[in-house]
C-alpha positions as CSV (number, residue, x, y, z in Angstrom):
1,M,73.2,135.9,124.1
2,G,73.0,131.7,125.9
3,R,70.7,130.2,127.2
4,V,66.7,131.6,126.2
5,L,63.9,129.8,127.8
6,V,60.8,130.1,125.7
7,A,58.1,129.4,127.6
8,T,55.1,129.1,125.5
9,A,51.3,127.3,124.7
10,S,50.9,128.3,121.3
11,V,52.0,128.6,118.0
12,H,51.9,132.2,118.1
13,T,53.8,132.9,120.9
14,T,56.2,130.4,119.6
15,A,56.0,132.1,115.8
16,A,56.5,135.5,118.0
17,A,59.6,134.3,120.4
18,C,61.2,133.2,116.8
19,D,60.4,136.7,115.7
20,Y,61.9,138.4,118.5
21,L,65.3,135.7,118.7
22,E,66.4,135.8,115.1
23,D,68.8,138.5,115.4
24,R,69.9,137.8,118.4
25,L,71.1,134.5,118.5
26,G,74.2,132.7,117.0
27,S,74.9,129.2,116.7
28,G,76.8,128.6,120.2
29,D,73.6,130.2,122.0
30,T,70.6,127.0,123.3
31,V,66.9,128.0,123.4
32,V,64.6,125.9,125.5
33,V,61.1,125.6,124.5
34,L,59.1,125.0,127.4
35,T,54.8,124.1,127.5
36,V,52.9,123.7,130.5
37,E,49.9,121.4,130.7
38,D,48.0,122.9,133.1
39,G,44.6,121.3,131.8
40,S,43.9,124.3,129.4
41,V,46.5,123.7,127.1
42,A,45.6,120.3,124.8
43,G,49.0,118.3,124.5
44,R,48.8,118.5,120.7
45,D,48.8,122.1,120.7
46,A,51.7,122.4,122.8
47,G,53.6,119.8,121.0
48,D,53.0,122.0,117.6
49,A,54.1,125.2,120.0
50,A,57.3,123.3,120.3
51,N,58.0,122.0,116.8
52,V,57.4,125.8,115.5
53,A,61.0,126.5,117.1
54,R,62.6,123.4,115.6
55,T,61.5,124.2,112.2
56,R,62.2,128.6,112.3
57,L,65.4,128.2,114.5
58,L,67.9,127.0,113.1
59,E,71.2,127.9,114.1
60,P,71.2,127.4,118.0
61,A,70.5,124.5,119.5
62,V,66.6,124.1,120.5
63,E,66.0,121.8,123.4
64,T,61.9,121.2,124.8
65,R,60.6,120.3,128.1
66,T,57.0,119.8,128.9
67,R,56.2,120.3,132.6
68,D,52.4,119.6,134.0
69,G,50.9,121.8,136.3
70,D,51.0,125.8,137.8
71,P,52.7,127.2,134.7
72,A,54.6,130.2,136.6
73,A,56.4,127.8,138.7
74,A,57.4,125.6,136.2
75,I,58.8,128.4,134.1
76,Q,60.6,129.2,137.3
77,Q,61.7,125.3,138.0
78,V,63.0,125.1,134.4
79,A,64.8,128.7,134.2
80,D,66.8,127.5,137.3
81,E,67.3,123.9,136.0
82,A,68.8,125.3,132.5
83,G,70.5,127.7,133.5
84,V,68.7,130.8,131.7
85,D,69.7,133.8,131.3
86,E,66.6,135.1,129.9
87,I,62.8,134.6,130.0
88,V,60.6,134.4,126.9
89,V,56.8,134.8,127.5
90,G,54.1,136.0,125.4
91,Q,51.3,138.5,126.8
92,T,48.3,136.8,125.5
93,R,46.6,134.2,128.6
94,G,46.9,131.2,126.4
95,D,43.9,132.9,123.6
96,P,45.0,135.2,120.8
97,D,42.0,136.7,120.6
98,T,42.8,138.6,124.3
99,A,46.3,140.1,122.2
100,G,47.1,143.4,123.8
101,T,45.2,143.1,127.0
102,A,46.6,143.2,130.5
103,P,49.5,140.0,131.1
104,G,47.6,137.2,132.3
105,S,48.5,135.9,136.1
106,T,51.5,133.7,134.8
107,V,53.4,136.9,133.0
108,R,52.4,138.8,136.1
109,T,53.9,136.3,138.8
110,L,57.3,135.8,136.3
111,L,57.4,139.4,136.6
112,A,56.8,140.0,140.4
113,G,59.1,137.0,141.2
114,T,61.7,135.4,139.1
115,A,65.7,136.9,139.4
116,Y,65.7,136.0,135.8
117,P,65.0,138.7,132.9
118,V,61.7,138.6,131.8
119,V,61.0,140.1,128.1
120,V,56.6,140.0,127.5
121,L,55.7,139.8,123.9
122,P,53.2,141.1,122.0
123,V,51.8,138.0,119.9
């Protein structure tokens, strides 16, 4: 699979991404976990979300990155920097209670404007 960017703001999103990636990754692959602090996500929540990937994904290398600001712009920037093959995001707008609703603005922006394949996971 290569290099995958998992953009996450919650442990729920990271767990869903790990479930999705578990059988798709091998020892030569890399997962870049990105958390973006935009005022709506507490620093501790972001750290916990990144730790889930380190715990769950044992085969591939796991890198973690944190950015501040607009989530869609940060995801695009890190995808470019890391040279990823795919972006994986959750559809929850940062709140597990909204799962199943239409994707939020970050997901819509990525789907409309990135050159990378984007996988949107139900959380």
